[in-house]
N, C-alpha and C positions, 0 to 999 in steps of 0.2 A: 541820528537814526534811532538810537535807543529811546531817547525822549519821546519821539513821535509814536513809538510802539506802546510806551507806557500810557501816553495820553489817549490812545485808542482803547486800551484794556480797562482803564480806570472807570469810565462811565458804565461799561458793561458790568464791572464788578459791583459797583454800587447799586445798579438796577437789580442784580441777582440777589442781593441781601434782602432778608425779610424786615420790613420796616415796622417796628413796634412803637405804638404811640400810647401815651398815658391817657386815661379817660379825662375828658375835659368838662363835660356837663355832669350835674348831680345824678341824672338818670343813669348815665354810663357808670359812674362810681358805685351806685347802689347795685347795679347788675353785676359788677365785678365782685363786690363784697358778698352777694348772695351765692355766687358760684363758689367762692372760697369756703364759705360756711357749709354749703352742701357737701363739698368734698371732705371737710373735717368730720361732719356728722357720719358720713358713709364709712370713714375709717374707724370711728368710735364704735359704730354698730357692728362692724365686722370683727373688731377686737373683742367686744362683749360676747358675740356668738362663739368665738373660739374658746373663750374662758368657760362658757357653759358646757361646751363639748368636753373640755379637759377635766373640769371639776366634777367629782362624783355626786350623783343625785342622792338626796336623803331618802331613806326607806320610809314608807308610810307605816305609822304605828297601827298595830292590830287593835280592834275594839276589845275592851275588857269584857269578860264574861260577867253577867249580872245574875244575882240570886235574890228572888223575892221570897218573903215568908209565905205569902198566899198568892197564887196565880190562878185567876179565873179561867174557865175553859174558853172564854172568848178572847183570851190573850192579855187582858189587863192585869197588872201586878200591884200588890199592896203589901205593906209591912205591918199591918195590924188586922186582926179579925173583924173589928168594928168597921174598918174601912171596906173590907170585903162585903160585909153584910149590907152596908149602905149601897154599895155598888149593885148587888143583885136585886135590891128593892127597886132601884131606879132604872137600871139597864135591862133587867130581866123580868120585871113586873112580879116579883115575889114579895108581896106586901106583908104577909103574916107568917112568922116562923114559930111553930109549936114543936120544940124538941122532944117533949114528952110523947107526942104522937109519932114523931119521926123515929125515936128510939124503939117504940113499941112495934112499929111496922117494919123495922129493919130486919131482914133475914140474915144478913151477914153480921157475925158477931166478932170475928177476929180481923184485925187490920194491921198491915205492915206499912210503916211510914218511913220514907226516906227524906232526909233534910240536910240543911247546911248549917254548921255551927262552929264556934270557937272552942278550942281545947287548950288545956295547960297541963304540963307534966311536972313531976316533982323535981326533975333535974333543972327546971327553969325554962325549958323550951316551950314556946307557945306557937300554935299553928291553927289553921282552919281546914275543915274538910267539907267538900261539896257532896259527899256520899256517906252520911251517917245513917244508922238504921235503928228502928225501935219497933217492938211489937206491943199492940194494945188490944183490949177486949172490952166489949160492951156487956155489962152485967147489972141487972136490976136498975135500969135507967141511969147508970153511971158508966163513965169511961175509966177503965183501970189500965195502968201501965204495967205490962208484964216484964218487959226487958228492954234495956238500952244496950246495944252492942258496943263493946269497947273497941277503941283504936289505939294501937301502941305507938309510942314515940319513936321517931326515926333515929334519934341520937342514942337513947339509952335502952330502947326496946321494952320499956315498961308501959303499963296501961296509963293512958292520959285521962284526965278528968274533964268532963264537960263544964264550961263556964256557966254560971247563973243557972244552976240546975232547977231551981223552983220555977224560974221563968221558962226554962225548956220544957218542963212537965206540962205547964199550962199551954204552951205552944203546941205540943204534940196532941193534946186533947182537942184543941181547936182545929187541928188538921183533920182529925177523925170526924168532927162535926161538919167540916167542909165536904168531906167525902159522902157523908150521910145526906147532905143537902142535894148533892149531885144525883144520888141514887133515888131520893124521894121525889125530886122534880125532874124526872128524866125528859119529859116532854119539853120543858123550858130550855134544856141544854142539848136537845137532840140534833140541832143544826150544827153544833160545834163538835168536830171530830178530833179525838186525841191523835197526836202524832204516833207513828209506829214505835215499838220498843227499840231502844238503842242498845247495841252490843259494843259500842265504842267506850273504852275505858276512859273515865274522866281524868283530867290532868291532876297529877299528884296522888292518885289513889293507888296504894300498894297493897296487893292482895295478901301478902305475907303478914302485914301489920293489921289487917282487918279481921275481927272475930267472926263477923258474918260470912265473909269469904271462906274462912277456914272451916266453918261448920258446914257450909254448902258444898265445899270442894270445888268451887268455881267462882267466877267474878260475880259479886252480889248485885251489880248494876245492870244485869242483862234485862231485867223486867222493868227497868226505870222508864217511866213515861215522861219524856222531856218537857212536854208542854205543861205538865202539872207542876214542875219544880224549877225549870230553868228558862230564863229569858236572856236574849243577847243585847239588851239595852245597856248603855254605859252608865251603870249605877252600882255603888257598893253599899250594902246594908249596914246601918249603924248599930251593929250588935254591941260594940264596946261602949256605947253611950247608955246602955240600959243600967 
């Protein structure tokens, strides 16, 4: 009786089981391999996605501030006065420059120049400032430097000295010539408008250490025209190579 019952159940049991067969043909084997590879790639991609979510993202570096020695009103920057002169001849059609005539017709005699320069202190500290100041004057067809305002050292609080002062004096006089060109050829540069004056304190400028700020009783950069002196292109001037 028991044997007969088992014999009835056994066929039903084997029929209910899922029959798994191995792939016989090459086509079936390739299909199976593709399925396995796809599942492994899916796991890898999901794992990499999770890693990206967990790992902190690197912060983008801010562009460095750039200072040119000479910045044309059209926005082009140069590190020598000769390059600037070549630029205005070709780009602004100013073929002949007669500074004798320009000096004679200039109504403005006193000029205040703001500039970027390297400084050194007697304590050994070296630094740069993007907001140095100098006063110059046109007299008898010559440009005379009246005063270069001191900047004090942050460490010892003593007046620092401008590096390469002879080169600096030449540069300041060329900056005045640049301003005279703009004034003499107003029509040529009329289409280029200066940016508005900035009241934002430039990075690193401490009023308590600036002679000009102390004399004015306020921040000396309020009248700074940024288009004239500052550009945001990623370039550092080679002052130390002079």
